[in-house]
N, C-alpha and C positions, 0 to 999 in steps of 0.2 A: 770674678766678674770684670775686673779692670783689664785683664789681659785679653779676655774675649771681646770686650767692647772696643779695645784698641786694635783688634784684628791680628794679634800676635799668636794666640792659640784659639783653636776652634772647638766648640763643644761637639759632642756626638749628635747624630741626627735627631735623637730624642731629647735634645737640649740638656743632657746630663754632662757633667764634666768628668766624672769617674777618675778621681785622683789616684786610685789604687790600680788602675789598669796598666798593663805593660806598655812601655813606650819603646818604640822601635827607632833605629838610627835614622831612618828616612823622616820620621815625625820630628825628631830633635833637630834635624837639619832644616826642616821647614820653619820651625820656630826661630832657630838661629838666623836663618836668612832674612826673616821678617825684621828681627831686631837689628841685624847688620845694616839693613836698608835705612832704618831710622838713625843708627849711629853714623852711617856714611853720609847722611844728609848734612851733618855738621863738618865733615871732612871729605869733600868730594874727591880729592886726589887719592886718598887711601881707598875709598869705596870703589873707585874706578878699577883699581887693581883686582879687587875681589870679584867684582861683577864681570870683568873681562876675562877672568881666568877660565880656561876650558881644560880642566884636568881630565886625565884619562884613568878610568877605573875599569879593570878587566870584567867586573861583575855588574857594571851599571852603564848602559849605553846612553849616549847623549840624547836619545829620543825618549828615555824613561822619564816619567813624570817627576821623579825625585832628583833627577840629575842636576838641574840648575841650583837647587838648594844645597845639595851635597857638594857641588863644586865650590860654591861661595863659602860654605862653612869650613871646608878644608883649606881653601886658599887663605882665609882669614885666620887660620890657626885655632878655630873654635873646636873643630873635630879633627881626628886623625884617621888615617887609613891603617890597615894592617901592614906588616912587613912586605907582603906581596902586592901592595897598593890596592887591595880590594876595599870597597866601602862597606859592604855587607848591609844593605838598606833594611832588610827584614830582621836583622839580629836585634834582640832587646838590648837597650843600653844598660850599662852597669851603673851603680851608684857613683863610683869613682869617675866615670865618663861624664855623668850629669854634673857633678861638682866641678870638674875641670872645665867643662863647657861654660858653666855659669860664671866661674872665676874669670875666664878669658873674655867673656862678654862684658863683665863689669869693668875689667881693665881697659878694654877698647872704648867703652863708654865714658871712661875717665872717672869711674865711681870708686876705684881702688887704687 
């Protein structure tokens, strides 16, 4: 409830959270970008670098809805691209990717 109330994660249209649902990379990027915005509010210089990054992904056009979040998440080091620099927005995240992203967010927030 706290992450939904804070606007970090959004429940489904039926107001369910569905914690066992598959999480895709674009969805993780959205959550990461929202958290990075909050983290960046405490460190404007660092946040400016993430927010101004305009990374190029062969599989994600700058006009794609997930592009801004993906660019910020990758620029901040919370998420990685493949060796060919693809972002793969619809690919499900792995447990290792989720743990790595959470650890990086904790570190950036000064919690670790």
